[in-house]
N, C-alpha and C positions, 0 to 999 in steps of 0.2 A: 458692463459691456458696452462698448462704444457702437452707436448704430451703424457706423461704416464698415465695422467687423461682420456684421451682419449681412452687408452686401457681397463682402468676400466669400461669407458662407454660403449665400444663395448662390453664387458662381460654383462653388465647389459641390453642393448639392446637386445641382443642375447637371455637372460634369458626370457625377456617379449616376444619374438618372438617365444617362445617354442623351442629353440636350446640348452635349458641348459647352464650351466657357462662353456660355451667353446668360444674361439675367433674365431675359423673357423672350417670347417668341416673335418673331419678326426680324427686322436687318439686324444681325449679331454686331455687338459694339464691345468696346474694351473700357468697361467702366470700373474696372478695377487698377491699381497701379503697385501690385504687390504679388506677380506671376508666381514666383518661388513658393512664396507663404500660401497662396491659393493651392499649389498643387501638392505641397507637403500635408495641408489640411486634409486633402480629397484622399491621398494616399494612405493616411491614418484611418481615415472615416471609411474607407473601403474593408478595413478588417472590421467594421461593426460598431466602432464607438461613435459616439454622439457627437456632432460636428464642434458644438459650442464648447465641450469639455476638452476636445482636442485642441482647438484654438489657445484656450487658457493653459493647459499642462505643456503645450509646445512653448508660448510664452515664457513659463516658470523655468522650463528645462533651458532655454537659451540664456534667460537672467541667470542663472547658476553658473552656465558655462564661462559668462563674463567673469565671475569671480575665479574660476579656474585660470583664465588667461592672466588675470592680473597677479595671482599667486605665481604663475611659471614665470611673468615678466621679472618679478622680484627676485625668486629664488635663484634665476640664471645669472644675476647681476651685481647682488649686494649682500653684504655681510648681516647689517641690522635688520633681517627680514622680519622678525616679531613685531617690533614698534611699527614699522613701515606699513605694513598689511593690517595691523589693529586699526590704525589711524584712516587708511585708504578704505578699507573695506566697512567700516564704520560710516563713513559718507556714501557709500555706494548703497550698502543695504538699508539705510534709514532714509534713502532719499524718496519723497512723494512721487517723482517722476518714475523712479524704478519699480516701486511697488505698484502703482496705479497701472501703468502701461505694461506690465509683465502679465496682467490678469484681464486685460481689456479687449483682447482678441484679435489686434492688429499686429503687424509685422515689425515694429519698434524694437523688440528683444532682438529679433534675428539679425536686422539692421546694424544694432550695436555689436554684436558678437560678431559678424562678419568683417565689420569694419576694424575691430579691435583685434581680432586674428591677423587680417590683412597687414596691420601696421607692426603687430608683435612679431611676426614672421619675417617681415622687412627688415626690422632692427636686429632680429637673429642674424640674417644674411651679413648686414652691415657690420655688427659688432664681434662677430663670432666666426665669419665666413662660411656659415654652414650653406652649401649649395643646393640642398632641397628646400631650405626655408623660403628660396625665392620662387620656387614652383607652389608651396603652400599658400604663398601670399598671392600668387597670380589666380589660384584657383578660389580662394576667399573673394577676391576683387571680382572675378567673373560671376560667382554667385550673387554678389551683392549688386551687380548690374541687372541680374533679371528678378531681384528682389523688390528693388524701386526703380523708376526710369532715371533719377537724379543718382543712383549709385554709381555711374561712371564718373562723376567729379572727384571722388577720391583715387581713381585709377590715374586719372589725369594728372592729379595734385603729385602723388607719388612718384609717377613718371618724370614729372617736369624736376620735382627737386632732386631725384637721382641723376638727372642729367646735367643739373648745375652744379650739384655739389661733387660731382665725379668727372667734371670736364677735360681736368688734365689727363684722364685716360680715356680718351673718347671711343676708340674702337671697342674696347672690352665693356665700358658703359653702354653703347648702344646694343650690344649683343644681350647684356643683362635687362636692359628695357624691353627689348622683344622678349625674353622671356617671361618677363612680367606681362607683357600685354598677349600672351597667348590665349588664356581663359577669358579675360573680358572682351576680347575682339570676337573670338568663337561664340560664346553666350550671347554679348550684345547684340551681334549681327545676325547671330541665330535666331533671337527674338523678333528682331526687325523683319526679318523674312518670314517668320511665321505669322506676326503681324499683317505684313502686307498680303500674305496668302489666304490668310483666315478673315481679317476684318477689312482687307482692301484699303489699310490705311497707313500712313508715315508714323503717326504719332498716336497715342492712346485717346479716347474720348475723355479721360480726366484732364488732360493737358487743355484741350480747347474750352473746357468748362473752369479750370481754376487758374490756369496762366494767364493774367490779364495785366501786364506791369501798368502800374499808374501811380500818381503821386499818393492817394489815399492809400493805397496798398501798401506802398513802401513806409508810409508812416505807421501802418498798422504793424508791418513787420518789426520796424524799429522798436515800437512799444512792445512786440511780444519779446524780443531780445531782452530789453530792459527789464521787462519784470521778472525774466527768468533768472536774470543775475541778481536781482533784488531777493528772490526766493531762495537763493543760495549765497547771498551776500557774504556770510562768514567763512565760505569756501572759496569764493571768487577772489576776496582780498588778499588772502595769504597766498593763494596760487599766483596772484598777478605779481606779488612781490617776489614768490619764489621764479617767476618766469624772467624778471629782470636779472637776477643772481645767476640764473642758468646761462643767460646769455653772455654775462661777464665773465662767467668760468667757462666759457666757450664749449658748453655742452654740445655734444653732436646730434641730439635727438631734439632738443627743443624747439629749431628752426622748423622742422616738419611738423610738429605738433602745433605751433601757432599758426602755421600756414593753414592747417586743416581746419581749426576752430575759426579763424578770421575769414576765410572763404564761405564757409558754411554759415556764418553769420551774415555775411553779405548777401548770399544766396537767399537767405530767410528774408531778409528786408525785400530783395526783388521780387518773390513771390507773395508776399505780405503775410508771412507767419503762418499762424493756424487758427482756428476758432475754437478747438477742443480745449478742455481743461487740462492742467498738469503738465503741459510743455512736452508732448509726445515728441516732437523733432529735436528736442535738447536731450534725449536718451542718447542720441549720437553724441552729441557735444560732451555730455558728461563723463563718459569713459575716456575721453583724450584729457579733459581737466584733469582725470584722477591720474592719467599717466605724468602729467606736470607735476602733481602733488607727489608722486612716489619718487621721482627724480629729485624735486626739491628737498624733500625728506631726507634722502640719502645724504645729500649734501650738507644738510643741516646737521645730521645726527653725527657725522664723522669730523665735524668742525671743531676746533678748540673753542669757539665762541659760545657753541653750545653747551660744552662741558663746564665753561665758566659761568654761564647763566641758565642751568638746568632748570632750575626751580621755576624762573621767570617763563622760559619756554613752555614747561608743562603746564603752567597756570594759562597761558595764552592758547594753548592746545585744548584744554578743558572748557574754557570758555567759548571758543569756536564751537567745539564740537556740542556743547550743551545748547548755544543759541541756534545752531543750524539744526539741532531735533526740534527746537520748539518753532523755527519757522515750517519745518515739514507739517506741522500738525495745525498751525494757525494760519498759514498764508492762504488767502481766499482762493487760489488756483489749486491749492490742494484740499483744502478744507470743505469747499463748496460740494465735492465730489460726493460726500455724503448725502445730499438730497438729489443726485442725478440718477433717479430711479426710473424716468420715464420710458427707458428699454423695457424694465420689467413690467411697467403698466401696459405697454404698448403688446408685449407678449399675452398677456390676459386678453385682451381686445383680439388678439390675432385667432387665439384658441375658440373664443366665442364666436366669431366670424365663421371658421371653420366649422364648428359644430352647427351652425345655422344654414350657412349657403355652400356647404361643401358640394352637393350636386349641381348645384348651378353654376359654379365657379365664375364669379362676376369678375369684370375687370375693375382693379382699384387704381385710382389715380391718387399718387402719394407726393409730399413733399418730401418726408424722410423715407429713403428707398431700402433701409435696411429691415428694420423690424416686422410689418405686416407682410411684406412679400416674401421674406424667408420662412415666417412661421406658418402662415397660411398656405404659400406655394401658388396663389391664385395669380392668374395672367395680371401683369401689372405695367403701369405707366410713369416713369420717373418725370415728373412734372420740372424738376430743376436741371433734367437734360444730361446728368452724369451718365445715365444707362438709356440715354435716348439718341438716336443719329439726329433725326431732325432738329430738336430742339437744341442740341449742342452746336449746330453750324447756323443757327440764327439768333443772333447776339443783339440785344437791345443797346439802343443808345447810350444808356446810362451804366454799359459794364465797365467797369473798374473803380465803381464808386460804391460798392456794396460788400458784404461779406464774401468770402472767398467761397467760390463753389455755391451759392444762393442766389446768384444775380440774374439768372436766365428764367423765361418764361414764354410761352405761345399758347394764349387762351383759344385762339380759333383752331389751331393744330390739335391742342387737346381735347376741345370740344367734338372735333371730327372724328376721334378714336372711339367716341360714345361710351366712357367709363360708366360703369353702374352706380361705382361709389366714389367719392373724393374724400380725402381727408387732409384739410389744410393744416399744416404745421403738424403738431400732435394731435391735433382734434381742436378745432376752434371755430369760432363764428366771425370773429374780426379778424381782418387779414394781418399775417405776420410777415410773409415773404412776398416778393415783387409779383409774381405770378399770382398769389392769393389775392392782391388788390387788384389785380387786372379780372380776375375770374368774378368777384363779387359785385362787379358793376358792369359785367357782361349780360347782355338781354337773355341769350340763348342759355347761359348758365341758370339765370333768375327764373325765365321759363320752364326750365327741365328739372331742377334740382331743388330739394326741400332739407333745410337744415335739421337735423333730428339729433336730439340729445340720447346719448346712450349711456348704459351702465351696463358693466361686466365684473362680477364678483369673483376673487381669487382666493384660492385655498391658502396663499402666502402673505397676505396683507397687501398686495400690489393690484388694487382695484382699479380698473378704468373707469374714467367719467370724463366724457367730452363730447364733441360734435362731429358727426358724419353727414354728408350731403349725399342723398340717396336719388337716384334718377326716378322721377316718379312715372315714366313711361317705360321703363326697362323691364323686359321680359323676365329678368332674372330676380330683381329685387322691388320692382315697381308694380304698378297695377296690372293684374293677369285677366286674360279674357279666356273663360273656359265655357263647358257646357253647361257647369251649374250656375254660371252667372259672371259678373264682373266681380273680382276679388280686390279688395285696397286693403294692404297691409295696415293693421292698426297704427303703426308708427308714425305714419303720415298724417293722423289727425292730431298729433301733438303739437299745439300750437301754444303752449306753455312753457316758457324757457326754464322755469324751475321744476319741471318734471322730467324724470329720465325714463325713456323706454328700457326695458331690462332684457338681457340674454337669461333664458331660462330653458333648459332642458332641451336645447338645440332650436331654439325659437326666441324671435325678439318680439317682446308682449309690451303692451301699454297699459300699465297699472291705473286704473281709475279708481278712485276712493268714492264712498257713498255720497250720493249727489253731486258729484264732479262731472262736467263736461266738457268735452274737446269738440272741436270742428275742424273741417277742411274745405276748402273752397276750391272747387276744379274749375277750369277754364273752358269748360264744354258742356253741352246739356246732357242729362240722363233721363231716361223715362222707365219707372218700374212700378209695379204694384206691390212688390214685395222687397223689403230691406230688413236684413237681420245681423245679429252679431255672432260672431264666434270666438269664444263659447256664448252661449245664450245667456240673458240677464241683463244686457245692457240695452237700453232704449236706443234705437237707430232712427233718424229722421233725415228727410232731404228735400230740400226746396229749390226753385230755379227761379232765375230773374229775366228769362228769357235768352240769356247768355251765359250763365255760369251756373254750376250746380254747387250748393252748400249742403253737407253733410255734417251732421251734428250727432255725438253719441253721450249720452248721460246714464250714470249709474244710479238705477232709482232704489237698488238694493241697500243693505244697511250693512254690506261688507265689501272690501276692495274686490274689484275684477280684474283679472290680467287679460285684456282683449288683444286677441291674436290677428282676427279680421273683422272687415265689414264686407258683407255680400249682398249685391245687387241683382237681383233675378231679372 
């Protein structure tokens, strides 16, 4: 499950809970880029289904619908349907991109389905003069426009292609283009009006955070495309040869398919590709590559050259298929997904935090804006700006020289919101992101927050072990002043980076072994005649130097004690 999918689920869940299409309280921002996908998940979730399962099931369904569209495309046009479908569907179903992103919870299967549906129906109109097909294509293009902001690109490509290829019949062509444009126009501008009314913006927050054209991003995008072609090398090479052959044969569909792929590849260079594994943005590319394969196989199978060299071609097909399968398992962009379990580890942490601090509802500041906010439902602050109005509009001078969507950060603004808990990256002490590097050297951050090792046990093997930064002075997770005295949570005493405070039975406890000692220096004076531990059994002492207070906790027993608090009367 991709963390960005959990951002979508957070929007869907808050919509169902009556908070609207928002990520957290405050100024509403459009931190999603998949409106239709979000609404679909919310609609099915309204029936009582768990949203994560809904996202995965919908992804699989749309992935299967792509198979149906390919079958429909082949059966309506060609005679050699069985061999064409066997080969084409092998490359589709064995694709690492398809298998991973059909289950990852994001909108890529829906994008591929709507794009393929639009193009297949457009071809049905062109090839068979089916009048209704133009309306179906328009509907698919319109829905694509509200599935992703860049969905409008396909509408422009098809409209332009139709105008150029039918320019000799200009009057009827313009009427047909107007029909094609009905649903894209209605839905695209409908969402724009909604965005202006609801969010007060012309573009989504995601565009402000992610779209920063630069040479660095362009090179990253180019590399992204090249790595994808390498990952499907034994499909790209024969499809490339077939493309040249289809142009020579004056195939009437190849120009549009090549235009779609070319413009999409250039677009990905422009925006800088993607940081996720398994080439999610090329799910879209793959379905059109396979349409070229279908047309190429049809020409090949009916040619005399194939009949004369049948054995040779079968060997080539067998080799390409075998090596393609090998690539899907061994390419690092697919293979490394096996170790991509941190969202499951984050889920373990989220439930531990929820069981411990549910009543307090602490404000959590995060780099990764999906996992913890979705599963805890806590008030949240997105430090990378995707879901924050202020951060998205205050870009650093280094913008365009880092990972897409991970370049922003406003430490002073972030600290002004007084988060109770920080999680840097997935839970680290050393900075990873731009905002992390600014925070750890910030004096306000250093004075108010303590890095705490935490461990949360999971029932399914996805334990969490990492670092959270707790606000020492927070009334929710920090030192509390009560009638019973000053209560200092024991996890603040952990000054040993090899020891982890553990979530147990709704509490965050510091395990102290026999004769082990921990200490905490407080930058203020405390005066008391009584200092004790909760639970009892740990020797607590405090000393002052006229400016600071040093509190020590030592286990003098012969067994491990899980310390919850230190109470100063």
